[in-house]
PyMOL commands that place a pseudoatom at each C-alpha (Angstrom):
pseudoatom trace, name=CA, resn=MET, resi=1, chain=A, elem=C, hetatm=0, pos=[0.000, 0.000, 0.000]
pseudoatom trace, name=CA, resn=ALA, resi=2, chain=A, elem=C, hetatm=0, pos=[1.356, 3.433, -0.920]
pseudoatom trace, name=CA, resn=PRO, resi=3, chain=A, elem=C, hetatm=0, pos=[2.289, 5.730, 1.986]
pseudoatom trace, name=CA, resn=SER, resi=4, chain=A, elem=C, hetatm=0, pos=[-0.372, 8.235, 0.979]
pseudoatom trace, name=CA, resn=ALA, resi=5, chain=A, elem=C, hetatm=0, pos=[-2.988, 5.479, 1.017]
pseudoatom trace, name=CA, resn=VAL, resi=6, chain=A, elem=C, hetatm=0, pos=[-1.945, 4.480, 4.535]
pseudoatom trace, name=CA, resn=HIS, resi=7, chain=A, elem=C, hetatm=0, pos=[-2.126, 8.086, 5.693]
pseudoatom trace, name=CA, resn=GLY, resi=8, chain=A, elem=C, hetatm=0, pos=[-5.544, 8.507, 4.102]
pseudoatom trace, name=CA, resn=THR, resi=9, chain=A, elem=C, hetatm=0, pos=[-6.821, 5.359, 5.767]
pseudoatom trace, name=CA, resn=VAL, resi=10, chain=A, elem=C, hetatm=0, pos=[-5.620, 6.457, 9.207]
pseudoatom trace, name=CA, resn=HIS, resi=11, chain=A, elem=C, hetatm=0, pos=[-6.964, 9.967, 8.694]
pseudoatom trace, name=CA, resn=ASN, resi=12, chain=A, elem=C, hetatm=0, pos=[-10.386, 8.712, 7.606]
pseudoatom trace, name=CA, resn=HIS, resi=13, chain=A, elem=C, hetatm=0, pos=[-10.527, 6.239, 10.481]
pseudoatom trace, name=CA, resn=CYS, resi=14, chain=A, elem=C, hetatm=0, pos=[-9.814, 8.929, 13.061]
pseudoatom trace, name=CA, resn=ASN, resi=15, chain=A, elem=C, hetatm=0, pos=[-12.231, 11.421, 11.535]
pseudoatom trace, name=CA, resn=GLN, resi=16, chain=A, elem=C, hetatm=0, pos=[-14.987, 8.840, 11.301]
pseudoatom trace, name=CA, resn=GLU, resi=17, chain=A, elem=C, hetatm=0, pos=[-14.729, 8.241, 15.043]
pseudoatom trace, name=CA, resn=ARG, resi=18, chain=A, elem=C, hetatm=0, pos=[-14.481, 11.895, 16.012]
pseudoatom trace, name=CA, resn=HIS, resi=19, chain=A, elem=C, hetatm=0, pos=[-18.113, 12.406, 16.950]
pseudoatom trace, name=CA, resn=LEU, resi=20, chain=A, elem=C, hetatm=0, pos=[-18.196, 9.225, 19.056]
pseudoatom trace, name=CA, resn=ILE, resi=21, chain=A, elem=C, hetatm=0, pos=[-15.346, 9.959, 21.482]
pseudoatom trace, name=CA, resn=ASN, resi=22, chain=A, elem=C, hetatm=0, pos=[-14.261, 12.818, 23.704]
pseudoatom trace, name=CA, resn=ARG, resi=23, chain=A, elem=C, hetatm=0, pos=[-11.655, 15.350, 22.659]
pseudoatom trace, name=CA, resn=ASP, resi=24, chain=A, elem=C, hetatm=0, pos=[-8.813, 13.995, 24.808]
pseudoatom trace, name=CA, resn=LEU, resi=25, chain=A, elem=C, hetatm=0, pos=[-9.173, 10.448, 23.523]
pseudoatom trace, name=CA, resn=TYR, resi=26, chain=A, elem=C, hetatm=0, pos=[-9.426, 11.739, 19.947]
pseudoatom trace, name=CA, resn=ARG, resi=27, chain=A, elem=C, hetatm=0, pos=[-6.216, 13.738, 20.356]
pseudoatom trace, name=CA, resn=GLU, resi=28, chain=A, elem=C, hetatm=0, pos=[-4.446, 10.762, 21.912]
pseudoatom trace, name=CA, resn=ARG, resi=29, chain=A, elem=C, hetatm=0, pos=[-5.429, 8.479, 19.027]
pseudoatom trace, name=CA, resn=ARG, resi=30, chain=A, elem=C, hetatm=0, pos=[-4.581, 11.133, 16.446]
pseudoatom trace, name=CA, resn=SER, resi=31, chain=A, elem=C, hetatm=0, pos=[-1.142, 11.618, 17.996]
pseudoatom trace, name=CA, resn=ALA, resi=32, chain=A, elem=C, hetatm=0, pos=[-0.519, 7.875, 18.005]
pseudoatom trace, name=CA, resn=ALA, resi=33, chain=A, elem=C, hetatm=0, pos=[-1.527, 7.640, 14.343]
pseudoatom trace, name=CA, resn=LEU, resi=34, chain=A, elem=C, hetatm=0, pos=[0.784, 10.535, 13.455]
pseudoatom trace, name=CA, resn=ALA, resi=35, chain=A, elem=C, hetatm=0, pos=[3.676, 8.935, 15.347]
pseudoatom trace, name=CA, resn=GLU, resi=36, chain=A, elem=C, hetatm=0, pos=[3.111, 5.673, 13.488]
pseudoatom trace, name=CA, resn=TRP, resi=37, chain=A, elem=C, hetatm=0, pos=[2.943, 7.547, 10.187]
pseudoatom trace, name=CA, resn=ARG, resi=38, chain=A, elem=C, hetatm=0, pos=[6.248, 9.289, 10.915]
pseudoatom trace, name=CA, resn=GLU, resi=39, chain=A, elem=C, hetatm=0, pos=[7.839, 5.953, 11.813]
pseudoatom trace, name=CA, resn=VAL, resi=40, chain=A, elem=C, hetatm=0, pos=[6.655, 4.413, 8.540]
pseudoatom trace, name=CA, resn=MET, resi=41, chain=A, elem=C, hetatm=0, pos=[7.965, 7.370, 6.538]
pseudoatom trace, name=CA, resn=GLY, resi=42, chain=A, elem=C, hetatm=0, pos=[11.221, 7.167, 8.181]
for i in range(1, 42): cmd.bond("trace and resi %d" % i, "trace and resi %d" % (i + 1))
show_as sticks, trace
zoom trace
């Protein structure tokens, strides 16, 4: 899977959940996804 596809998948997943969880949990998950993305990219 192309890096941009992975990023898009993570981004869509987090945004889809946004209305279901509180702000702190959303930020925590978003930060974890960004950290994973940065690790993948290198």
